[in-house]
N, C-alpha and C positions, 0 to 999 in steps of 0.2 A: 752838257756833261755833268754839271753840278746836280741837276735834277736826277740823272741816272744814278749818281752816287747816293743821293738821299733815298731814292726808292730801294736800292740795294741794302742800305743800312736799315730801313724800316722793315724790309723782308727778313733780314737777319734777326732783328729784335723779335719779330713775330714768331719766327721759327724757334728761337730760344725760349720764349714764353710757352709755346706749345710743348716743347720737349720737357721743360720743368713741370708743367701741369700734368703731362702723361706719367712722368716718373712719380710725382706725388700721389696721383690716383692709384698707381700700381703698388705703392708702398715702398718703392726703392728709395725715395727721398722723403724724410719726415720733417715737415715744416713746423709741426707742433710736437711738444713732448708726449711720450707714450702715456696712455690713459688720461689724456687731457679732455675734459668734458666741461660743458657749461653748468653742470650740476655740482654745487659745492655745499654738501649738507653740513650745517652747523646747528648745534642745539639752540633752541629758542631762548633758553635762560640757563643760568648756572646749575639749576636743579633738574633740568631735563636731560634725557639721553639723546644721543645723536640719531638713533633710529636707523643705523646702518644695516644693510642686508647681510645675512650670514655668509661668510666666505665659503667657497667650495672646499669641502673636505676631501683630501686625496684618498683614494681607495688603495690600501696597501694589501698585498697578498699575505695570507696566513702562512707562516712557515710550515713546511711539510715535515712530518715526523715519520719515523719507521712504523710500518703498520703493526708490527709485533708489539710495540709499546702502547698501542691504543686498544688492544683487546681486553676483554673483561678479565680481571684478575691480574693483569700485567702491572708491574711496578717498575719505577725508575730507581736506579741506584745513583749515588752521588756523582760518579764519573760520567754517567749519561746526562745527568742534569747539567753539569758544567759544560759538557761538549755542546749541548743544545744552546746554552746561553752564549758561548763564545761564537757560535755560528749565526745567531740571530740578533745579538745585542746591537742596538744603534750606537752605544757608547764606544765599543771597540771599533766599529766601522768608522765613526767620526775621527777617532785618534789615528787610525790607519790612514785615512785620507789626508789628515793634517801632515802626517809624515811624508806622504807622496808629494804633497804641495811643497814641503820644505826641500825634498830631493830635486824637484824641478827648479826651485829657486837657486840651487847650486849651479845648475846649468846656465841660468840667467846671469849670474855673477861671473861666469867663465867667459861670457861673450866679449868683454873688452880685450881679451888676450888674442882675439882673431881680428883680421881686417874687416872693415865694413864697406859694402858696395851698395850704392844707391843708383837706381835708374829712374829717369824722369823724361817726360815729353811735354814741351811747352809750346803754346800757340798764342799769338797776340795779333791784334788788328786795331788800328786807330788812325786818327788824322795826324799828319805830319806836315811841316812847312820847311822844306829844305832851304829855301832862300829867304825865308821870312815873309814872303808875299804870297806865293802860290801854295794853296792848301790842297793836299792830296791824301788819299786813303792808301795805307800800306800795311802789310802784315808780314809776320815771320813765324816759322815753326821749325821744330827739330828735336831730336832726342839728345840726351846727355847722360854721362856716367861719371860718378864721383867715387873715388877710392880713398879711404882714410884708414890710418893705422896708428895706434898709440904705442910709441916705442918705450918710453920711460916715464914712470910716475912715482918713483921712490917707494914702492911697496903698497900703493893704494889699492890696486886691483887684487893683489894677493891677500891683503887684509879683508877685503870685501868677500872674497871666496872663503876665507877661513871663518868669517862671520856667518856666512850661509851654511858652511859645513857643520859648525858647532850648533847652529839652529836645528839642522837636520838630526844631529846626534841627540839633542835635547828632545826633539819630537819623537825619536825612536824610543828613548828611555821613558818618555811620558806615555807612549803607547804600551810599553811593558808594564808600567805602573797601573794603567787603566785595566789591563788584562788581570793583573793581580788583585786589584780592587774589585773587579767584577767577580772573580772566583771567590773571594772572601765574602762578598755580599750574597752570592748564591749559596755558599755554605751556611751562612747565618740563616737565610730563609729556609733552607732545606732542614736544618736541625730544629728550627723553631716550629716548622710544620710537623715534623716527627714528634716533637715534644708535645704539641697540642693534641695529637692523636693519642699519645700515651696518657696524657692527662684526661682525655675523654674516657679512656678505658678505666682509669682510676676513679673517675667520677661515677661511671656506671657501677663499678664494684662498691663504691660508697653508698650509692642509692640502693643497691641490692641488700647490703648489710643493714641499712636503715629500715628497709622494708621487712627484713627478717626480724629485727628488733620490734617493729610495730606488730607483726604477727604474734610474736611471743608475748608481748605485753597484752595484746587483745585476748589471747588464749588464757593467760593467767587471770585477767579481769573477769572473763566469762566463767572461769572455774571458781571465782570468789577468793582468790589468793593474792590479788593485786588491786590497787585502787584505780579509779578513773584518771588520777593524776599521772600514773605511769603511761597510760594510753595516750594522753594528751601530749606528754613530753616526747614520746616516741613518734607521734604523728608530726609534731613540730620539727623533729630532727629529720624525718622523712621528707617533709615539704622543703626544708633547707637543702637537702641532698638533691632533690629534684630540680630546685632552682639552680644549683651549681652545675648540674648536668646540662641544663639548657644553655648556660653560659659557655660551657666547654664545647658544645656543638657549634656555637657561633664562632668561637675562636678558631676551630678547625677550618671552617669555611674561609675565615679572614686570612689565616696564614697560608692556606692553599692558594688564594688569589695573589698574595704577596710573592709566593714562590713562582707562580706562573709569570708574573710581571718581571721578576728577576731573570727568568729564563728567556724573556722576550716573547712570551706567548700570551694570548688572551686567556683570561681565567675560565672562559667557557669551554676550552678544550678539555675533554675528560682524560685525566691522568692521575696516577697515585704513586706513592713511594712506599718502600718497605718500612717496617717498624724501627724505632730507635734501637740502636745496638745495645744489647744487654751487657756484653762483655766490654769492659773498659781496660785498656792496657796500662794500668797504673804502674807496673814495674818498668815500663819503657821510659818513664820520666826520669832520666838520668843526665849526667853531664853538668858542667858549670856554665855560668852565664857569660863569662868572658869570651870563650870561643864564638858564642852566638853574636856577641857585639861585633867581633871582628868580621864575621860573615856579613852582617848588616852593613858595615862601613864599605864593603866592596861590592855587595850584591844589590843593595836597594836601588831600584831604577829611578825613583823620584829623587834620591840623593845624587845619583849620577847625572840626572837631568839638570839639577841645580849647579853641579860642577861644570857642565857643558855651557851653561849660561854665563858662568864666570869667564870662561875662555872666549865666549862670544863677545863679552863686554871688553875684554882686553884687545881683541882684534878690532873692535870698533875704535878704540883709542888710536891704534896704528893707522886706521883708515882716515880718521879726522886729522891726524897729524900730517898725513900726506897731502891733504887739501891745501896746506900752506906752503908746499914745496913746488919747484919748477916741474913742468910737464913738457916732454918732447914728443911731437907727433908729426906724421907725414900725411900729405894729401895730394891727390892728382885728379884732374878733371879733364874730360874729353867730350866735345859736343859737335854736332853738325847742324847748321842753321840754314834754312832755305828762305829766301826772300820773295815776296810778291807785292808789288811788281819788282822785277829784277833790278838790282842796284848796279853793282859792278860784276857780279857773278851770280849765277842761279843759286848755288849753295856754297857754303864756306865751312871748312873744318878747323876747329880750335882745340887746343890742349894747353894745360898748365900743370906744373908740379911745384910743391913748396914744402919746406921743412919749417916747422913752427915751434918756438920755445915760448911757453907762457909761464910767467912768474907773478903770482898775486902779491903785489906789494902792500896794498892796504884794502881792507874790506870792512872797515868800521869795527874792528876787533872781533868780527864774527868767528874767525878761526880760533882765536885765543879763548873765547868763552866756550866755543864748541868743544875744544880740547879739554878745558877744565870740567865741563859737564861730563864728557866721556870718561875721564879719570874718576870723577866722583861716582858715576854709575858703576864702574868696574869695582871700586872699593866697596860700594854698597852691596853689590852682588856677592863679593867675597865674604862680607860680614853676614849676609843672609845665609850663605852656605854653611858658614861656621856655626851659626845658630841652629840651622837645620840638623847638622851633625849631632849637636847636643840633644836635640829633640829625638833623633833616631835612637841614641843611646838610652834615653829615658823610656822610649816605647818598648825596646827590647827588654830592658830591665823590668818594666811593669808587666809585660806579657809573660815573661818567664815566671815571675812569682805568682801571677794570677793562675798559671797552669799548675804550679805547685799547690796553690791553695785549692784549686778545683779538684786535684787528686785527693787531697786530705778530706775535702767535703764529701766526695763520693764514698770514701771509707766510712766516715761518720754517719752519712745518710743510710748506708746499708745496715750498719749496726742499729741505728734508730728504727729502721723498718722492721728488722727481725724482732726487736723488743716489742714494738707496737703490735705486730701480728700475734705474738704470744700473749700479750696483755689482753687483746680483744677476744681471743679464744677463751681465756680464763674467765673474763668478765661475763661473756655470753653463757658459759657453762654454769657459773655461780648463780646468774640470774634465773636460768631455767630451773636450777635446783632450789631456788627460793632463798639462797643464803646471800645473794647480792642484790644491790638496788639498781633500778633503771638508770639512775644518774651515773653509777659506776660504768654501766654498759655504754651509755651514750658518750661518756667522756673517753672511754677506750676507743670507741669507733671514730670519734673525732680526731683523736691522736693518730690513729692508723691512717685515716684519710690524709692528714697533713704530712705524715711520714712518707706515704706513697708519692705525694706531690713533690716533696723535697728530694727524694731519691731520683725521681725522673728529671727534675730540674738540674740536679747535680751532675748527672750523666751528660745532659745536653750542654751544660756550662763547660764541662771538660773538653768536649769536642770543639766547641766554639773557641775556647782558650787555646787549644792546639792550633786551630786555623789562624788565630790572631798572632800567635808566636811565629808561625810560618810566614805570614805576611810581614811581620816586623823585621824578620831576618832577610827578607827579599826572596823567599822561596815560595813555590806553589806546591802545596801538599793536598792531593785530592784522594781521600780515602775516608771511609766512615770511622776508622780508628787511627787517623794520622797523628803521629807525634813527631815533632820536628827536632827535638833535642838529639844531639849526636853523641854516640858513645865513643869515648877516647880511652886509649890505654894509659894507665898511670905512668 
């Protein structure tokens, strides 16, 4: 009989080994960690590289664009650029997924408000000695169910839910801030690209004027009424204008790539935008800064996210405090056990129920220090939000006066451009008539080139300043001539 038992045990062990081996071979059971290999590359010396193979680069699909925007001569306006960026940007996708994860965490924290039910099946077999002398092999198996429910925890569950809810609100506000930041970044890239194209046109005009001056100086020299010095000076100015033109072309390509990246597109996709708006709504810059500050204090998503984090820290204080209070819970267990060989009955049904009150009397001052830390974290979050509010006020104040300054600079740049154009025409006419010098002409042309560049930059700065003020007040203004100051009746 004993030999039969030993043979059965050996067979059982062999079957168990075979099952484990089959599961390991099929991948159902991993006996070693994933990616475990015998090869462990390490650099031979501190100055050597590891020589690792290049990781596989994922192939990501290129975003599809409306066919009409890719035709020859088609241009994107700012609204289309922003729409594409919002649809393709990984930044907004990441913040959106973070908010979805925070929403799921609220559901996780709600779980303790519901009963928990566990089902299990147990099986055991081993050698037993009922009378201390006779050794026999016996086994048992059977299913069981356990129901548990937390009745009272003095607000701990509610505090955890509030913690998760405020985390969700903070994630939502952070997503809104990401959207606003993306829109502002796209606006910056859009206006910088338009500015570079306008500067390119200005550089081409400057090169053309320098070429005209060289032709006039050469003609006067050939006629014997000008010296070779005039020709050399004009040629130097023409070479400098050509040099500046090459640089302007390179900046156009660079800013176009930056705009494509801001839109979430590869720079190789052919697209273009319209020219920089010539009309600037200078008269629309009205209103006072105080109402804008009030708007920012209520609208700024990043500020509201910071406030939500303060409420989350306060909920955390309540959660930690509840950990040191009594907990009342109920539990019930039912199972059915079958015995082999049969003892007194083939199967036996069992059940039990209990109410449990747990009170943590002493835990090495863990709860006391945890509560002190939670209170300090809440106070630090409140102080951080207060500091951020002051920063928001400063940002609105700065953006408001930068827009005012940009409007004044546009007016001054236009006056400067008008004077420089008239001066260049007079200098060119005087030089052709022989009553002016080549130096006067080149100086006037240089001033005109600088005036063109300043007027273009002033217009671009105005649009960027308007977008910056919109972002500082927590608004999204998407228009080539967007001005965010509000008109209010006196």
